[in-house]
C-alpha positions in Angstrom: 0.0 0.0 0.0 1.4 3.4 -0.9 1.3 6.3 1.4 -0.8 9.4 0.7 1.1 12.4 -0.4 -0.8 14.8 1.8 -1.8 14.0 5.4 -5.3 14.6 6.7 -3.9 17.5 8.7 -2.5 19.1 5.5 -5.9 18.8 3.7 -7.8 20.3 6.6 -5.3 23.2 6.8 -5.6 23.8 3.0 -9.4 24.0 3.3 -9.2 26.4 6.3 -6.7 28.6 4.5 -8.9 28.6 1.4 -12.0 29.4 3.4 -10.2 32.3 5.2 -8.8 33.5 1.8 -5.3 33.3 3.2 -3.4 32.7 -0.1 0.1 32.9 1.5 -0.8 30.1 4.0 -2.5 28.1 1.3 0.5 28.2 -0.9 2.8 27.5 2.0 0.9 24.3 2.9 0.7 23.2 -0.7 4.5 23.5 -0.9 4.8 21.4 2.3 2.7 18.8 0.6 5.0 18.9 -2.4 8.1 18.5 -0.2 6.5 15.6 1.6 5.6 14.0 -1.7 9.1 14.4 -3.0 10.5 12.7 0.1 8.1 9.8 -0.4 9.3 9.3 -3.9 6.5 11.1 -5.8 8.9 13.4 -7.6 6.7 14.1 -10.7 3.7 15.1 -8.5 6.0 17.2 -6.3 7.4 19.1 -9.3 3.9 19.6 -10.8 2.5 20.9 -7.5 5.4 23.3 -7.0 5.1 24.7 -10.5 1.4 25.1 -10.1 1.9 27.0 -6.8 4.5 29.3 -8.4 2.2 29.9 -11.4 -0.7 30.8 -9.2 1.5 33.1 -7.1 2.7 35.0 -10.2 -0.8 35.2 -11.6 -2.2 36.5 -8.3 0.5 39.1 -8.0 -0.4 40.5 -11.4 -4.1 40.8 -10.6 -3.9 42.3 -7.1 -5.3 45.8 -7.4 -5.9 45.6 -11.1 -9.7 45.3 -10.8 -10.1 48.1 -8.1 -12.7 48.2 -5.5 -16.1 46.6 -6.1 -18.9 49.0 -5.2 -21.6 47.4 -3.0 -24.0 50.3 -3.2 -24.1 53.5 -5.2 -24.4 56.7 -3.2 -27.3 59.0 -4.0 -27.0 62.7 -4.8 
């Protein structure tokens, strides 16, 4: 039987970080999962996960502030 790449604790932490919109923590946990996977001999998965995290970080950095604030209500007068 092969070991899972991510522990249950990692998965719970990923869900919490996502729900709290904490991108930095989410990416940090994902990289920990990649490192653990690499140590367990899942090199291809580890590389793919690391590349995905880096790609998402770069994409996120480009879009921050680009859209501007989202108006909830329009003032009168």
